[in-house]
N, C-alpha and C positions, 0 to 999 in steps of 0.2 A: 757431270764428268768428273773425275779426280783426275788433278793436275797437283801432282806431285813433282817434289823437286832431287834431281841427285843429290843435294849434300843432306836430304831426306830420307833416304836410304836403309839407312841402319835403323830407325823406328818407325818404318811407316807399316809391315805387317802388323806390328801391336797396337802401334797407334797409342804406346806408350807416354808420347809427347804428343804437344797441341799442333800441325801439321801450320806449312806456312797460309794454305787455302783456307783453313778455316779462320785462323785468326784475321785475314781479312776480312772473311764477314762478320766480326766478333764487330772491328771496327764499324760498320757500314751498319750491322743490327744494333749499334748502342748497347752491349752487354760485356761487361767483363766477365770471363772463367778463369778461374784459378788452376792449375795442374792439378791439384787437390780434388778438385770439386772433378774435373776431366777424368780423374782416375777413378771414382768412384761411378762411374758410367760405365755400363757394358759395353762390350767391342759392337753389340748392335747397335746402338744408341750413338756412339763415336763415328763409326760408318754413315750414319744418317747426317750427322752435323756436318759428315765430309760433303755427301753426296746432294745434300739441299741445294734449290736455287737459293740463293740470296743476290738477285738483282733488281728486279720491279719493287715496285712499291707495296704490292699485295705479297712477294716472294718474301721481303725484308721483315714486313709483321708477321707472315706464318714462321720465319725462322726462328726470329726474336718469340715469339709466344712458347714453341718449339722449347728452346732451351731454356726459357727462362722456368716453364713447366720442369723440366729435366732438371734443372738445378733445385728448384722446391721439394720432388721427391728425393733427392738422392741427399739432400744435407739438411731440409728444414727449415732453410732459411732461403729470402728471396734474390736473387739475381742485383748484383750492384751495376746499377746504370753507369751508362760514358757519354760522355757529351760527342756527337756525332758532329763531323765537319763535312757542313755543306758543297764544299768544295777543296775535298784532299788532295796533299800535291801531288798524290802516284795518278790523278786523274789528270791533273797536267804536265801534258807532252812538252810542253814551250816553255819551262822552267823548272830549269836544275835545283833541287832545296839547297841552300848553301852551306848545310851540315851534313850535306851528303857529300859537293865540292869538296868541301874541305876535308872528309874521310877519306876518299881520293887521292888527294895532294897528301894527305900525310902518308899515305903507301906508295908515294911514287906514280901513280897512274893516273890518267887525265881522262875525264868522261866528257863525253860532246854531246851536243846539244844533239846530234843527231843518233847518238849512241840511244841516247834519252829516250827520245821520240820514237826510236824505234822499237823497245822493250812494249809487253803490255804491260798494262795497269797492274797487276799482279806481279811482275818482275820489279815493278816501281816501287811497288808495296814493299817486297821483300829487302829490298836494297836499301830504303830509309829505314825498316827496323831494325834491321841486322847491324845500321851504323848509327844507333842511339848510344851515346854514353852510359855506358854499366849498364848495356848488354852485353851477353856471351857472347864476344862477335869472334869465334871462332871457324862460323858459316862464312860471315862474311865474304873472306877470301877465294872458298869455295863457289858461290854463287854467282862472283865476277867472272869466274872463269866458266863455269857451267854456262851463263848466258852473254860468252864473247866478248867479254869486257876488256880482256888482258890477252 
């Protein structure tokens, strides 16, 4: 089931950008997907990447293979592999990453451990990704508002 966020509504229908749920799956299966490669895929293929499961070991392997095949088909090159964190911080509901705490402090908001624990892993992933240095942070304030953190 597709899980789009309100801050993504400006591109959800066209899927011109890679949705956060697909970014989550990319980190889960260890494949780097460039936006230029995403744009070469059909809308049907993009929707498949949104809808395909990527939770169990078998799902992850199947997702990875499907994505690798798509990248080869559309670019003629193999996918770039990413290291998969066996214990990613978005799955740890008991510890807020220091970088995220700093980002919240920089905008004058406090994120409590209870608020962090109450978030779904995908929401925690979004906050971590949107708070990284060098990332286009325009969606960070929209995400924290959507997640009722301010």
